[in-house]
C-alpha positions in Angstrom: 46.0 50.9 -38.6 49.7 51.3 -39.4 49.1 50.6 -42.9 47.7 52.9 -45.8 45.2 51.6 -48.1 45.0 54.0 -51.1 44.4 53.2 -55.0 46.8 54.3 -57.2 44.4 54.3 -60.4 45.7 57.6 -61.7 49.3 57.4 -61.8 50.5 60.8 -63.9 48.4 63.1 -61.5 44.9 63.6 -62.8 44.7 67.0 -60.7 48.4 67.4 -61.5 50.4 66.4 -65.0 51.3 63.7 -67.1 54.7 63.3 -65.6 55.0 59.6 -64.9 56.0 58.6 -61.4 58.8 56.2 -61.4 56.9 53.8 -58.8 55.7 50.5 -58.7 51.7 49.8 -58.7 50.7 48.5 -55.2 47.7 48.7 -53.4 48.7 48.5 -49.7 51.5 49.8 -48.6 53.3 50.3 -45.2 54.3 53.8 -43.6 58.2 52.5 -44.3 57.6 52.2 -48.2 56.0 55.5 -48.7 58.1 57.8 -46.2 61.2 56.0 -46.8 61.7 57.5 -50.2 60.9 60.3 -52.4 59.2 58.4 -55.0 56.5 56.5 -52.4 55.9 60.3 -50.9 55.5 61.4 -54.5 53.0 58.9 -55.0 51.3 59.8 -51.9 51.0 63.1 -53.2 49.5 62.3 -55.9 46.8 60.6 -54.0 46.3 64.0 -52.0 46.1 66.2 -54.8 43.7 64.1 -57.4 41.1 64.1 -54.4 41.1 67.9 -53.9 37.7 69.4 -54.4 38.4 71.4 -57.6 35.4 72.5 -59.1 36.3 72.3 -63.3 35.5 70.7 -66.3 34.5 67.9 -64.2 32.3 69.4 -61.5 28.3 69.2 -61.6 26.0 71.1 -59.2 23.8 67.8 -59.2 26.6 65.1 -59.2 29.4 66.7 -57.8 33.2 66.3 -58.3 35.6 64.6 -61.1 32.2 63.3 -62.9 32.1 63.5 -67.5 29.0 65.1 -67.2 29.2 68.7 -67.1 25.5 69.8 -68.5 24.5 71.1 -64.6 27.2 73.3 -64.1 27.2 76.0 -61.6 27.4 78.5 -64.3 23.6 77.7 -65.1 23.0 78.5 -61.3 24.5 81.9 -61.7 22.7 83.4 -64.8 25.7 83.3 -66.7 24.5 80.5 -69.1 21.3 78.2 -69.6 20.6 75.2 -71.5 17.4 73.1 -72.1 18.2 70.9 -69.1 18.1 73.7 -66.1 15.0 75.1 -65.6 15.2 75.9 -61.9 17.8 76.2 -59.3 17.9 73.7 -55.8 20.5 74.3 -53.1 23.3 72.9 -55.5 23.6 69.8 -52.4 25.5 67.0 -53.9 26.6 65.7 -50.5 30.4 66.7 -50.7 31.1 65.5 -46.7 32.5 62.3 -46.2 35.1 62.2 -48.9 36.3 65.6 -47.5 36.8 64.1 -44.3 38.5 61.1 -46.1 40.9 63.4 -47.8 41.4 65.3 -44.7 42.6 62.0 -42.5 44.8 61.4 -45.6 46.7 65.0 -45.2 46.4 64.6 -41.2 48.0 61.4 -41.7 50.7 62.4 -43.7 51.6 65.7 -41.0 51.9 63.4 -38.4 53.7 60.4 -40.0 56.5 62.4 -42.3 58.3 64.0 -39.1 59.0 60.5 -37.9 60.9 59.4 -41.1 62.7 62.9 -41.9 66.3 61.4 -40.6 65.9 59.9 -44.5 65.9 63.6 -46.0 68.2 64.8 -42.9 70.2 66.4 -45.5 67.0 68.5 -47.4 65.0 70.3 -44.8 64.0 72.1 -47.3 62.1 69.1 -49.0 60.5 67.9 -45.9 59.3 71.8 -45.2 57.6 71.4 -48.8 56.0 68.6 -48.2 54.5 69.5 -44.8 53.3 72.6 -46.4 51.8 70.9 -49.5 49.9 68.5 -46.8 48.7 72.1 -45.3 47.5 73.6 -48.4 45.7 70.3 -49.3 43.5 70.6 -46.0 42.6 73.8 -46.0 41.6 73.5 -50.0 39.6 71.0 -48.1 38.4 72.2 -45.3 37.2 75.9 -47.6 35.3 73.5 -49.7 33.2 72.2 -46.9 33.1 75.9 -44.5 31.6 77.9 -48.0 28.9 75.1 -48.4 28.3 74.1 -44.6 29.3 76.7 -42.2 31.0 75.5 -39.4 32.0 71.8 -39.7 34.2 69.4 -37.4 37.9 70.6 -37.3 39.4 67.5 -37.2 43.3 68.3 -36.9 44.8 65.1 -36.1 44.1 61.1 -37.3 41.1 59.5 -35.5 41.6 55.5 -34.5 38.7 53.1 -33.7 38.5 51.0 -31.4 41.4 52.9 -29.9 38.9 55.9 -29.5 35.5 55.6 -27.9 32.5 56.1 -30.5 32.1 58.9 -28.5 35.1 60.3 -29.1 35.0 60.4 -32.4 31.6 62.0 -32.8 33.3 65.6 -32.9 30.7 68.6 -33.2 30.8 71.3 -35.0 33.2 74.3 -35.0 31.7 77.9 -35.3 32.1 79.1 -39.0 34.8 81.9 -37.6 36.7 78.9 -36.2 37.0 77.3 -39.3 38.1 80.2 -41.6 40.7 80.9 -39.0 42.1 77.4 -39.2 42.1 77.8 -43.0 44.0 81.0 -42.5 46.7 79.0 -40.4 47.4 76.4 -42.4 47.8 78.5 -45.3 50.0 80.9 -43.3 52.0 77.6 -42.7 52.2 76.3 -46.1 53.3 80.1 -47.3 55.9 79.9 -44.6 57.5 76.5 -45.2 56.7 76.0 -49.6 59.0 77.4 -52.0 58.4 79.9 -54.7 58.5 77.1 -57.4 56.1 74.0 -57.2 58.1 70.8 -57.5 55.9 69.3 -60.3 53.5 70.6 -62.8 50.2 71.0 -60.9 51.3 71.2 -57.3 50.9 74.0 -55.0 54.1 76.4 -54.0 53.7 79.3 -51.4 52.1 81.7 -53.8 49.1 79.2 -54.4 48.3 79.4 -51.1 48.6 83.0 -50.6 46.1 83.0 -53.9 43.9 80.6 -51.6 44.2 82.7 -48.6 43.1 85.5 -50.4 40.0 83.9 -52.0 38.9 82.3 -48.8 39.4 85.2 -46.3 37.6 87.5 -48.8 34.7 84.8 -48.6 34.8 84.9 -44.7 35.1 88.6 -44.5 31.7 88.7 -46.9 29.9 86.4 -44.6 30.8 88.5 -41.6 29.5 91.4 -43.1 26.4 90.2 -45.1 25.4 87.1 -44.0 22.2 87.3 -41.8 21.3 83.6 -41.3 22.2 82.4 -37.6 22.5 79.5 -36.2 23.6 78.4 -32.1 24.2 75.6 -30.7 23.4 75.2 -26.5 27.1 76.7 -25.6 26.4 79.9 -27.9 28.8 78.6 -30.4 27.8 80.6 -34.3 27.3 77.4 -36.2 26.2 79.6 -39.2 27.3 83.2 -39.6 30.4 85.1 -38.2 30.3 88.4 -35.7 30.4 91.2 -38.2 32.9 92.9 -36.1 35.2 90.1 -37.7 34.7 91.7 -41.2 37.4 93.9 -41.9 39.9 91.3 -40.1 39.5 88.8 -42.8 39.2 91.1 -45.3 42.9 92.8 -44.3 43.7 88.7 -44.0 42.8 88.6 -48.0 44.7 92.1 -48.9 47.5 90.7 -47.5 47.4 87.7 -48.8 47.0 89.1 -52.4 49.7 91.5 -52.0 52.6 88.4 -51.4 51.9 87.5 -55.0 52.8 91.4 -56.6 55.5 91.5 -58.5 55.9 87.1 -59.2 53.1 87.0 -61.0 51.4 89.2 -64.0 48.4 89.4 -66.4 48.5 87.4 -69.2 49.6 89.7 -72.2 52.0 87.9 -74.3 49.6 87.9 -77.4 49.6 91.8 -77.7 48.3 94.0 -79.3 45.5 91.4 -80.6 43.5 92.1 -77.3 41.2 89.5 -78.0 43.4 87.1 -79.4 45.7 87.7 -76.0 42.7 86.8 -73.6 41.9 83.6 -75.9 45.2 82.8 -75.7 45.4 82.7 -72.0 43.6 79.9 -71.1 45.4 77.7 -73.2 49.4 79.1 -73.2 51.3 76.6 -70.4 53.5 79.6 -70.1 51.0 82.0 -68.9 52.6 84.5 -66.6 48.9 84.4 -65.0 48.6 80.5 -64.0 49.4 80.2 -60.1 47.8 76.7 -59.6 46.2 74.4 -62.7 44.6 71.2 -62.6 46.1 69.3 -66.0 44.5 66.8 -67.6 46.5 64.5 -70.7 44.5 62.4 -73.6 44.0 59.3 -73.5 44.6 58.8 -69.7 42.9 61.5 -67.8 40.5 63.3 -69.7 37.3 65.5 -69.5 34.6 66.5 -72.4 34.2 70.0 -72.4 34.6 70.5 -75.9 32.2 67.9 -77.1 29.8 69.7 -74.1 29.9 73.4 -75.7 30.8 73.2 -79.3 28.0 75.1 -81.9 25.8 72.3 -83.0 26.8 72.9 -86.4 30.4 71.8 -85.4 29.4 68.6 -83.7 31.4 65.5 -83.7 29.9 61.8 -82.3 28.6 63.5 -79.2 26.9 66.3 -77.6 27.4 70.2 -78.2 26.0 73.3 -76.7 25.4 72.4 -73.0 25.7 76.1 -71.8 24.7 79.2 -73.9 25.6 82.6 -72.1 22.7 84.7 -71.6 21.9 88.3 -72.9 21.6 89.5 -69.3 25.4 88.3 -69.2 26.6 90.0 -72.7 25.0 93.5 -71.6 27.6 93.7 -68.7 30.3 94.7 -71.3 31.5 97.6 -72.6 31.3 98.6 -76.6 27.7 97.3 -77.6 24.8 99.6 -78.6 22.9 100.5 -75.5 19.5 101.7 -74.0 19.3 104.0 -71.3 18.2 100.7 -68.9 21.7 99.5 -70.0 20.0 96.9 -72.1 21.3 96.0 -75.7 19.6 98.4 -78.3 18.2 96.6 -81.5 15.1 99.2 -82.4 15.6 102.8 -83.7 13.8 105.2 -82.1 10.7 105.1 -84.2 10.3 101.0 -82.3 11.6 99.4 -85.7 14.3 96.8 -85.9 17.7 98.0 -86.9 19.2 95.9 -89.9 22.5 94.9 -90.6 24.5 93.6 -93.5 26.2 91.0 -91.2 25.1 89.4 -88.1 28.5 91.1 -86.4 28.5 94.8 -87.3 26.1 94.8 -84.5 29.3 93.5 -82.0 31.6 95.5 -84.1 33.1 97.4 -81.3 32.7 95.1 -78.6 35.1 94.6 -75.5 38.1 92.1 -76.8 37.4 90.1 -73.6 33.7 89.3 -74.2 34.3 88.1 -77.8 37.2 85.8 -76.5 34.8 84.1 -74.0 31.4 84.2 -76.0 30.7 83.1 -79.6 28.1 85.7 -81.6 26.1 84.8 -83.9 28.1 84.9 -87.2 31.0 84.9 -85.5 34.3 82.6 -87.0 35.1 79.7 -85.1 37.4 77.2 -85.9 37.2 78.5 -89.7 33.4 78.3 -89.7 30.7 81.2 -89.4 28.8 80.3 -86.7 25.1 80.2 -88.2 22.4 81.2 -85.5 19.1 82.2 -87.0 15.7 82.0 -85.5 13.8 82.6 -88.4 13.4 84.1 -91.8 11.2 87.2 -91.5 8.8 87.2 -95.6 7.0 90.1 -94.5 7.1 93.6 -96.0 10.1 96.1 -94.7 9.2 99.1 -96.6 8.0 101.3 -93.8 10.7 99.2 -91.0 10.0 96.2 -89.1 7.8 96.4 -86.0 8.3 94.1 -83.0 7.5 90.3 -83.7 6.2 89.6 -80.1 5.2 92.4 -77.7 8.0 93.9 -74.9 8.0 91.3 -71.9 6.3 88.5 -73.8 7.5 85.2 -72.6 5.9 82.9 -75.1 6.8 81.8 -78.9 6.5 83.7 -82.2 3.6 84.0 -84.2 3.7 82.2 -87.3 2.6 84.9 -89.6 5.1 86.6 -91.9 8.3 84.0 -90.3 9.4 80.8 -91.4 11.1 78.9 -88.3 12.7 75.2 -88.2 11.8 72.7 -85.6 15.0 70.6 -85.9 18.1 70.5 -87.8 16.6 68.8 -90.7 15.1 72.0 -92.3 13.4 72.7 -95.2 15.5 75.3 -97.1 13.5 78.5 -98.0 13.9 80.4 -101.4 14.6 84.4 -101.2 13.0 86.6 -103.7 16.8 86.6 -105.7 16.5 83.0 -106.0 18.9 81.8 -103.6 18.2 79.4 -100.5 18.2 79.7 -96.7 17.8 77.3 -93.9 15.4 78.9 -91.3 17.7 78.3 -88.5 20.8 78.9 -89.6 23.5 75.6 -89.1 23.5 75.6 -85.3 19.7 76.8 -84.3 17.5 78.0 -82.6 15.4 74.8 -83.3 12.0 75.2 -81.9 11.8 71.5 -81.4 14.5 71.3 -79.1 17.4 69.4 -79.2 21.0 70.6 -78.6 21.1 74.0 -80.3 21.6 77.5 -78.9 19.0 78.7 -76.5 19.9 81.9 -76.5 22.0 83.3 -79.9 25.3 82.6 -78.1 27.8 79.9 -77.5 31.1 79.6 -75.2 34.5 80.6 -76.2 36.4 80.4 -73.4 38.4 77.4 -72.4 37.0 76.3 -76.0 40.2 74.2 -78.2 39.9 76.0 -81.6 42.0 73.6 -83.2 40.3 70.1 -82.3 39.4 68.2 -85.1 35.4 67.7 -85.3 36.0 64.2 -85.3 37.3 64.7 -81.7 34.5 66.9 -81.1 33.7 63.6 -78.6 33.1 62.7 -74.8 36.3 62.2 -72.8 38.5 63.1 -75.8 39.6 67.1 -74.5 43.0 67.7 -72.0 43.0 71.5 -72.2 44.2 72.1 -68.3 41.9 73.7 -65.9 43.2 76.8 -64.6 42.0 76.9 -60.5 44.4 79.9 -60.0 45.4 82.8 -61.8 46.6 86.1 -61.2 43.4 88.3 -62.2 41.4 86.7 -59.4 43.9 87.5 -57.1 44.1 91.2 -58.3 40.0 91.2 -58.1 40.3 89.8 -54.5 42.6 92.6 -53.7 40.5 95.4 -55.2 37.5 93.8 -53.2 39.3 93.6 -50.0 40.6 97.4 -50.6 37.4 98.9 -51.3 35.5 97.1 -48.4 38.3 98.3 -46.1 38.3 101.9 -47.5 34.1 102.2 -47.2 34.7 100.9 -43.4 36.9 104.1 -42.8 40.3 102.0 -42.7 43.0 104.7 -44.0 46.2 103.0 -43.2 46.7 102.6 -47.0 45.3 104.6 -49.7 42.8 101.2 -50.2 40.6 103.1 -53.1 43.5 104.0 -54.9 44.9 100.2 -55.1 41.4 99.4 -55.8 41.5 101.7 -58.9 44.7 100.5 -60.0 43.7 96.6 -60.1 40.6 97.0 -61.9 42.2 99.4 -64.3 44.9 97.1 -64.8 42.2 94.3 -65.7 40.2 96.5 -67.8 43.4 97.5 -69.7 44.4 94.0 -70.6 40.7 93.2 -71.6 40.7 96.4 -73.6 37.6 97.8 -72.1 37.3 101.2 -70.9 39.4 102.2 -68.2 38.1 104.2 -65.5 39.5 107.6 -64.8 39.4 108.3 -61.3 39.3 106.4 -58.4 35.8 108.1 -57.3 34.3 106.1 -60.2 34.8 103.1 -57.7 32.0 101.7 -56.0 31.5 98.1 -55.0 29.1 97.1 -57.9 31.9 97.9 -60.1 34.3 95.7 -59.0 31.5 93.3 -58.6 30.5 93.4 -62.1 34.1 93.5 -63.2 34.8 90.0 -61.3 31.5 88.6 -63.3 32.9 89.7 -66.5 36.6 88.5 -66.0 35.2 85.5 -64.2 32.7 84.0 -66.1 32.2 80.0 -67.2 35.2 79.3 -64.5 32.6 78.2 -61.6 33.5 81.1 -59.5 30.7 83.6 -59.6 28.0 81.2 -58.0 29.7 81.2 -54.7 30.3 85.4 -55.4 26.6 85.9 -55.2 26.1 83.4 -52.6 29.0 85.2 -50.1 27.5 88.6 -51.2 24.0 87.6 -50.0 22.7 89.1 -53.2 21.5 85.7 -54.7 17.8 85.9 -53.4 17.5 89.2 -54.6 19.3 88.8 -58.5 17.4 85.5 -58.8 13.8 86.3 -57.8 11.3 84.9 -60.2 13.9 85.6 -63.2 13.7 84.5 -66.7 16.8 85.1 -68.4 16.9 87.0 -71.7 18.2 85.9 -75.3 19.7 87.5 -78.3 17.5 86.2 -81.3 18.9 86.8 -85.0 16.6 86.7 -87.8 16.7 87.4 -91.4 14.8 90.0 -93.3 14.5 88.3 -96.9 12.8 91.2 -98.5 15.7 93.8 -97.2 18.3 90.9 -97.6 19.2 92.1 -93.9 19.4 91.0 -90.1 17.9 91.8 -87.3 17.9 90.9 -83.5 15.5 90.4 -81.3 16.1 90.8 -77.4 13.5 89.0 -75.4 12.9 86.4 -72.5 13.7 82.8 -72.9 10.8 81.2 -75.0 10.9 78.2 -72.4 10.0 80.6 -69.5 12.1 78.9 -67.8 11.6 81.0 -64.2 15.0 80.8 -61.6 14.5 81.6 -58.0 16.9 81.2 -55.1 15.6 80.7 -51.8 17.9 82.4 -49.1 17.8 79.2 -47.1 20.2 78.0 -50.0 23.0 80.4 -48.6 24.2 77.1 -46.9 23.7 73.4 -47.5 22.0 70.8 -45.6 24.9 68.5 -43.6 23.9 64.7 -45.3 21.1 63.1 -43.5 23.4 60.1 -43.0 26.3 62.0 -41.3 23.5 63.3 -38.8 22.9 59.8 -37.8 26.5 58.5 -37.7 27.2 61.5 -35.2 24.2 62.6 -33.2 26.4 65.8 -31.9 26.0 67.4 -35.3 23.5 70.1 -35.7 21.4 70.9 -38.7 22.1 73.7 -40.7 18.6 76.1 -40.1 15.5 75.1 -41.8 16.5 71.7 -42.8 
C-alpha cells in the first residue's frame, strides 16, 4: 500500500494547460519517486487536476464528466436551451460517487504523505504550503460536487487501508449535510491561508480560486438552509438531507466574506470597450482576461472537446454535428432592449393583432442588450462572416390588410399549410417570389419540419463559439478553447445574492443592500444593460434574473434553480417558447411568430430530484449508508 498506482495518460494537464512536464512516463511509482522532487509532485498534481469534476464542455447530464457528447448538457435542464434529443427531465443522476471518493483518497494520500518528505524542500516551506493548499482545494471541490447532488455524504479525511482496517471500519456512514459544508469551508480556509495569489502553473488553483469556490459553496449551503424543505434523519437524529434554517445567515456571511477576498485582485473584463458586444464576446477567448480566476485548458490535438461542432449553425456545419442547443425565447425575453408586451413577452404584433413587418430580421433586435447578442445568435445575425439564415417558412397570402396570426395563441401543434411554403429538410425546393427571385423556405439553417439538426427555436448559441474556426474544422474533437470555470462576474453575483439575503434577514453590520446594488450595476454596466437607479429597485428576483442572464450556458443555472428550490415551480408542465421568422412574399418583408415549441416537449421537475439517489451498488457495498428520501 506504499505504492501509488495512477495513469499519466494526459501529461499536459487536461485540466490545466498544454505545458509539458519534464517527467519520464511511468505506470507504478514509489513514494520516494513522487515526493523527492518537484517533477514527481507536479505529476501527481496533474493526475488530481485531470480528475477534478469540472462541469465543462465535456460534461453531460446523463453521461457524466469527460465525455465528448455535450448533447444532453444541463443547459437543457434549466430552460436556457432545447434540442431535438431532450424532451423531458430526469434527476440528472449519473452516479458520480465512486470516482469522487477515489479522487478524495488521492488527495488524502498527498496531504498525509508530503510532510514526511518535507526535508527535501526545507528551503521552500512556501512551496510545500502551496501544494498542500492545492490538495485541500481539490478535496473541497470534490466534496462540493457530492454535497450538491446527495446532501450529506461520508467524510473521509484520512487514507483507508484494507486489510489493515476491517470491512466494518471502512463502511463509514453519512455525515450530515451541514457537516459536509462545514468541512468544505475548512478545507478552503486552509487553501486560502496556505496558497499564494499566483498559480504555480496555468490551470492550477491559487488562494483566490479557493476563495471563489468558497463563495460559491457557502452560498449553496445558505440557500439549502433557507429554502430546502426535504429532510432525512438517521437513527441518531443526524440530518442527512437539509440544513437547519438557523444556519442560513452563517453561510451567507461566509460567502460574502470569501467574495470580498477577491476584491481589488480581479475585475470585470473591459479590455474590448467601448464596443460592449465585442467586449463580451472577447471575454470568453482572451487568456489574459482580468476576470478569469480558475480555467480548465485544452490544446489541440492532445486534449480537445467538440463544442464548436455541436453548437454551430446548420449552414456552417463541418464534417460533424450542429445546433444541439438552441436558446429558448423564454431565456431571450429576460434581457433589456427588446420590444415587449405588458406581460414581458416579446412584442411581435401591433395593436390590431397583426404581425409587425421588418425589412431585415435583425431590425427586431436593433436595441437588444449587447450581452444578449454576444450570448445568442439571432435570425439574420452575422457570424463567421455569414448571415445566419433562419426561416420557418414563406407566407404567400395577401398582406393588404396586414397578416393575422398563423395559429391561435397558445396552440402547440404545427402550422397550417394554407398560404405557407415550408421545407422538410435542407434539400429544399426554392420558392419563386413575385419579382422572380427565389428563396429557400427554411433558409440555410432551418427550421426543417422533418427534423434533423437545425435550430428548433430560431436561435443559436454565440457564447464560447470560436468565430475564426474554419468550416472544415467544425468536427468532433477539434475544439480547444478553454473553459472558464470561475470568473469574477460569478463572484460578484455570489456577493450580491449573499448581500441581499443578509439584508432581507435584517443584518445591518454592513450596508448589504447598497453593496448588492453596486455589484449588480457593475455587471450591468459591462453588459450594456439598463442600470438600476436606486437600491430600492433591488430584490432577490432581480439578482436571480441577473445571474441567469450573465451565467447562461455555463452549466451554473441548473444548480441555481435547484438550490433556490424553485425548479419544481419554474419547470412545471413547461413547454418552452420559440421565435419563428417568416418571409411575407407579397410584402417583401419579414415577420416573427412567437409560440410554444412545435414538438410539444413538456418538461416537469419532480421535487424528489432536488437530491439524487445514492447509487445502488454503493448501498450494497456499505450497508451503513442510508438512501435519500423517495428513492
